[in-house]
N, C-alpha and C positions, 0 to 999 in steps of 0.2 A: 383594560382597566387603567393602565399607565400611559398608553401611547395612542396616537391617532395615525392612521395610515396616510402616508404621503404618496407612495408609489410602490407597486409590486412589479418587479422586473421579470422574475421567473419564479419557479417553484421554491427555490432556496434562497432568494434574495428579496429583502424587504427594506424600504426606507420609511422610517417613522419619525414622529416628533412627539415630545412630551406633551401630555395634556396639562394645561395650566392648573386645572382643578385637582390633579393628582399630586402636585408638588406642594410641600408645606410652606415654602417661602421662596418665591421665584427670584433668582439673583442673576439674571442674564446681564452681563456688562453691556453698556450702551452700544458698543461696537457690534454686538450680535443682534441688536434690535433694528438697525437700519434696514430699509427695504432691500438693498443690494446685498445684505449679509444674512438674509433669512436662511440660506442654505446651511449656515453654521449651526443652526438649531436642529438640523436633521441628523438622524442616526441610521447607519447602515447595519442591518442585522443580516448575517449570512449563516444559514444552517447547513452544516456539513455532516450528514449522517446524524450521529448523536451529539455532536458538538455545536456550540453557538460561537460565532466570531463577530468581532466589531473591528473591522480593518482600519477604521478611522477613529477608533476609540468610542467610549460611552460617556458623553458629557452630561453631568447631572448639575443643573443650575441652582444649587442650594448653598446656603451659608455654612462654612465649617465651624462657626461659632454658636449657632442656634441649636438648642436641644431638640427641637422639632425636626431638624435635618437628620439627626441620628435615629430618631423614632421612625421616620420615613424609610431610611436605609435598612433598618431592621425588618420592616414590613415588606419592602421591595425584595430584599435578599431572601426572605422566607418563601416568597412566591415566584422568584425568578427560576427559569429553567437552566441555571448555571450557578456555579459556586463563586462567591465573591470573596476576595482576600484584600486586606489592607495594603499588601505589598504591590498591588496593581493600581492603587489610587495615586492621583496627583492633585494638587491644589493650584488653581490659577490665581496668580497675584500680579499686581502692577509693579513694574521695575523701571529704573532709570528716570531721567528727567522728564521724558515724554510720557511716562506711565504706560508703556506698552505691556501687553499681557504675556505672561510666561508661565509654563508649568513648572512646579516645584514638588519635591517629595514632601509629604505631610510631616509635621513635627511630631515629637513623641506623644504629646497630649492628644492630637488628632488620631494617631495610630491606636492609642489605647482606647479611645472612644469608639473607633471603628471595630476593634477586636471585640468589644463588649456587645455589639449589636449584630454583627454579621454571623450568619449560621452556615 
């Protein structure tokens, strides 16, 4: 429903990509859209018994300002085979003179919005 299969390596390892139609507002930075950076959009799912792991993280290309992003996260969290917590989120922002991308902890407003939608 949310992902399209890119590759299945073995029984417990899957590489998927978000379906554009599943996301409320696609916000991939330009760096992720270049043909040589398409791998950045892929997500490695690793199933270990009853646990799900994302060794490289779970990147969700949505805006932290849009209400539709939080509605989406609520639906996704309710149907995900794992529990989501605001403490595991980070927000990608541009920093420095060159505007390079960096992960930052979400501010209090974003954490409160996440807590209200995650189940």
